[in-house]
C-alpha positions as CSV (number, residue, x, y, z in Angstrom):
1,M,-33.6,-25.4,-18.2
2,D,-36.7,-23.5,-16.6
3,K,-37.8,-19.6,-17.0
4,F,-36.4,-18.7,-13.3
5,T,-33.3,-20.5,-13.1
6,R,-32.4,-19.2,-16.5
7,N,-33.4,-15.8,-15.2
8,Y,-31.8,-16.8,-12.2
9,S,-28.2,-17.4,-13.2
10,I,-28.5,-14.3,-15.5
11,A,-29.3,-12.0,-12.6
12,L,-25.9,-13.5,-10.6
13,G,-23.7,-13.7,-14.1
14,V,-25.0,-9.4,-13.7
15,I,-24.4,-9.6,-10.4
16,S,-20.5,-10.7,-10.4
17,V,-19.6,-8.9,-12.8
18,V,-20.6,-6.1,-11.9
19,V,-18.5,-7.0,-8.5
20,L,-15.3,-7.9,-10.6
21,A,-15.4,-4.8,-12.0
22,W,-15.6,-2.7,-8.7
23,L,-13.0,-5.1,-6.9
24,V,-10.4,-4.2,-10.1
25,Y,-11.1,-1.1,-10.3
26,E,-8.8,1.5,-10.3
27,D,-9.2,5.4,-10.5
28,P,-6.7,6.1,-13.6
29,Q,-4.7,9.5,-11.4
30,V,-4.3,7.0,-8.7
31,S,-2.8,4.4,-11.8
32,E,-1.2,7.3,-13.1
33,L,0.6,7.6,-9.8
34,N,1.1,4.2,-8.6
35,A,3.1,4.2,-11.9
36,L,5.2,7.2,-11.0
37,L,6.3,5.4,-8.2
38,A,7.2,1.6,-10.0
39,A,9.2,3.9,-12.4
40,D,12.1,5.3,-9.6
41,A,14.4,2.9,-9.3
42,E,15.1,3.1,-5.4
43,I,11.5,3.5,-4.9
44,N,11.5,0.3,-7.1
45,N,14.4,-2.0,-5.8
46,Y,13.0,-1.0,-2.6
47,P,11.7,-4.3,-0.5
48,Y,8.0,-2.5,0.4
49,R,5.7,-1.0,-2.2
50,F,4.8,2.3,-1.8
51,K,2.1,3.0,-3.5
52,V,-1.0,5.8,-3.6
53,L,-4.4,4.2,-2.0
54,N,-6.8,7.2,-2.6
55,L,-6.6,10.8,-4.1
56,Q,-10.1,13.0,-3.4
57,N,-9.3,16.3,-3.2
58,G,-5.7,16.8,-4.5
59,S,-5.2,14.9,-0.9
60,A,-3.3,11.4,-1.8
61,V,-3.5,8.4,0.5
62,M,0.1,6.4,0.6
63,S,0.7,3.6,1.8
64,T,3.4,2.8,5.0
65,P,4.6,0.0,6.6
66,R,4.7,2.3,9.3
67,S,2.7,4.1,12.0
68,A,2.4,4.5,15.9
69,A,-0.1,1.9,15.6
70,F,2.9,-0.9,14.0
71,P,6.7,0.6,15.7
72,V,9.2,0.4,12.7
73,H,11.3,-1.5,14.3
74,R,8.5,-4.2,13.6
75,A,8.4,-3.6,10.7
76,L,12.3,-3.1,9.4
77,G,12.3,-7.1,11.0
78,L,9.5,-7.7,8.2
79,L,11.2,-6.3,5.8
80,F,14.8,-7.4,6.1
81,P,14.4,-10.7,8.5
82,R,18.0,-10.5,9.5
83,L,17.2,-7.2,11.4
84,A,14.4,-9.3,13.3
85,T,16.0,-10.4,16.4
86,R,18.4,-7.7,16.7
87,A,18.6,-4.3,19.4
88,Q,16.7,-1.6,17.9
89,D,19.9,0.7,19.2
90,D,21.6,-1.4,16.7
91,P,23.8,0.3,14.0
92,D,22.5,-2.3,11.1
93,V,19.1,-1.0,12.2
94,M,19.7,2.3,12.9
95,K,20.4,2.3,9.1
96,A,17.9,0.4,7.6
97,Q,14.9,3.3,9.5
98,Q,17.2,5.8,7.9
99,E,17.0,4.1,4.6
100,L,13.1,3.8,5.1
101,A,12.7,7.5,5.6
102,E,14.2,8.2,2.8
103,I,12.5,5.4,0.5
104,Q,9.4,7.2,2.1
105,K,10.3,11.0,1.5
106,R,11.2,10.0,-1.8
107,A,7.9,8.5,-2.4
108,R,5.7,11.4,-0.8
109,A,7.7,13.7,-3.3
110,I,7.2,11.8,-6.6
111,V,3.6,12.0,-5.6
112,M,3.6,16.1,-4.4
113,A,5.9,16.9,-7.8
114,S,3.1,15.1,-10.3
115,G,1.2,18.8,-10.3
116,K,-2.2,16.4,-8.8
117,V,-1.7,16.4,-5.3
118,K,-1.2,19.0,-2.5
119,G,-1.1,16.5,0.4
120,V,-0.1,13.2,1.3
121,R,-1.6,11.3,4.6
122,W,0.0,8.3,5.3
123,E,-2.0,4.9,6.0
124,L,-0.6,2.0,7.9
125,D,-0.6,-0.6,5.2
126,K,-2.5,-3.5,6.8
127,N,-3.1,-5.7,3.9
128,W,0.7,-6.7,3.7
129,L,1.1,-6.6,7.3
130,T,-1.4,-9.7,7.4
131,R,0.6,-11.1,4.8
132,H,3.7,-10.7,6.7
133,G,1.3,-12.9,9.6
134,V,1.0,-9.7,11.3
135,Q,-2.7,-10.0,13.1
136,F,-4.4,-7.0,14.3
137,S,-7.6,-7.2,16.6
138,A,-10.1,-5.5,16.3
139,P,-10.8,-1.9,16.7
């Protein structure tokens, strides 16, 4: 192997390791909060995994399957496929909507009770929605 190829390979290897480390790194405080969420039986048994995405200055950004941009009725159809074709005022849909709200409030309460968080901001989990076949247009 000539000198250029050897140096190029080393540089490429170092860059690859740095990029990989950057992709898998999670703030230890975020990991701790997510572990608290995963330890809760009710949250853990729900079909959607609420998680802390980011923590800055005491404010946690948490994922959610619904927002003004993606209505709860559509999110429930992904979480519970049997509800996908039902009307929004169907009693089972209303019950599922109430359960989602309660689980989301519980997730928020657990994160807030940690003592590390002063507030929570919800962010639509576009990655989860994309994995479930929802496509978003460019902003």
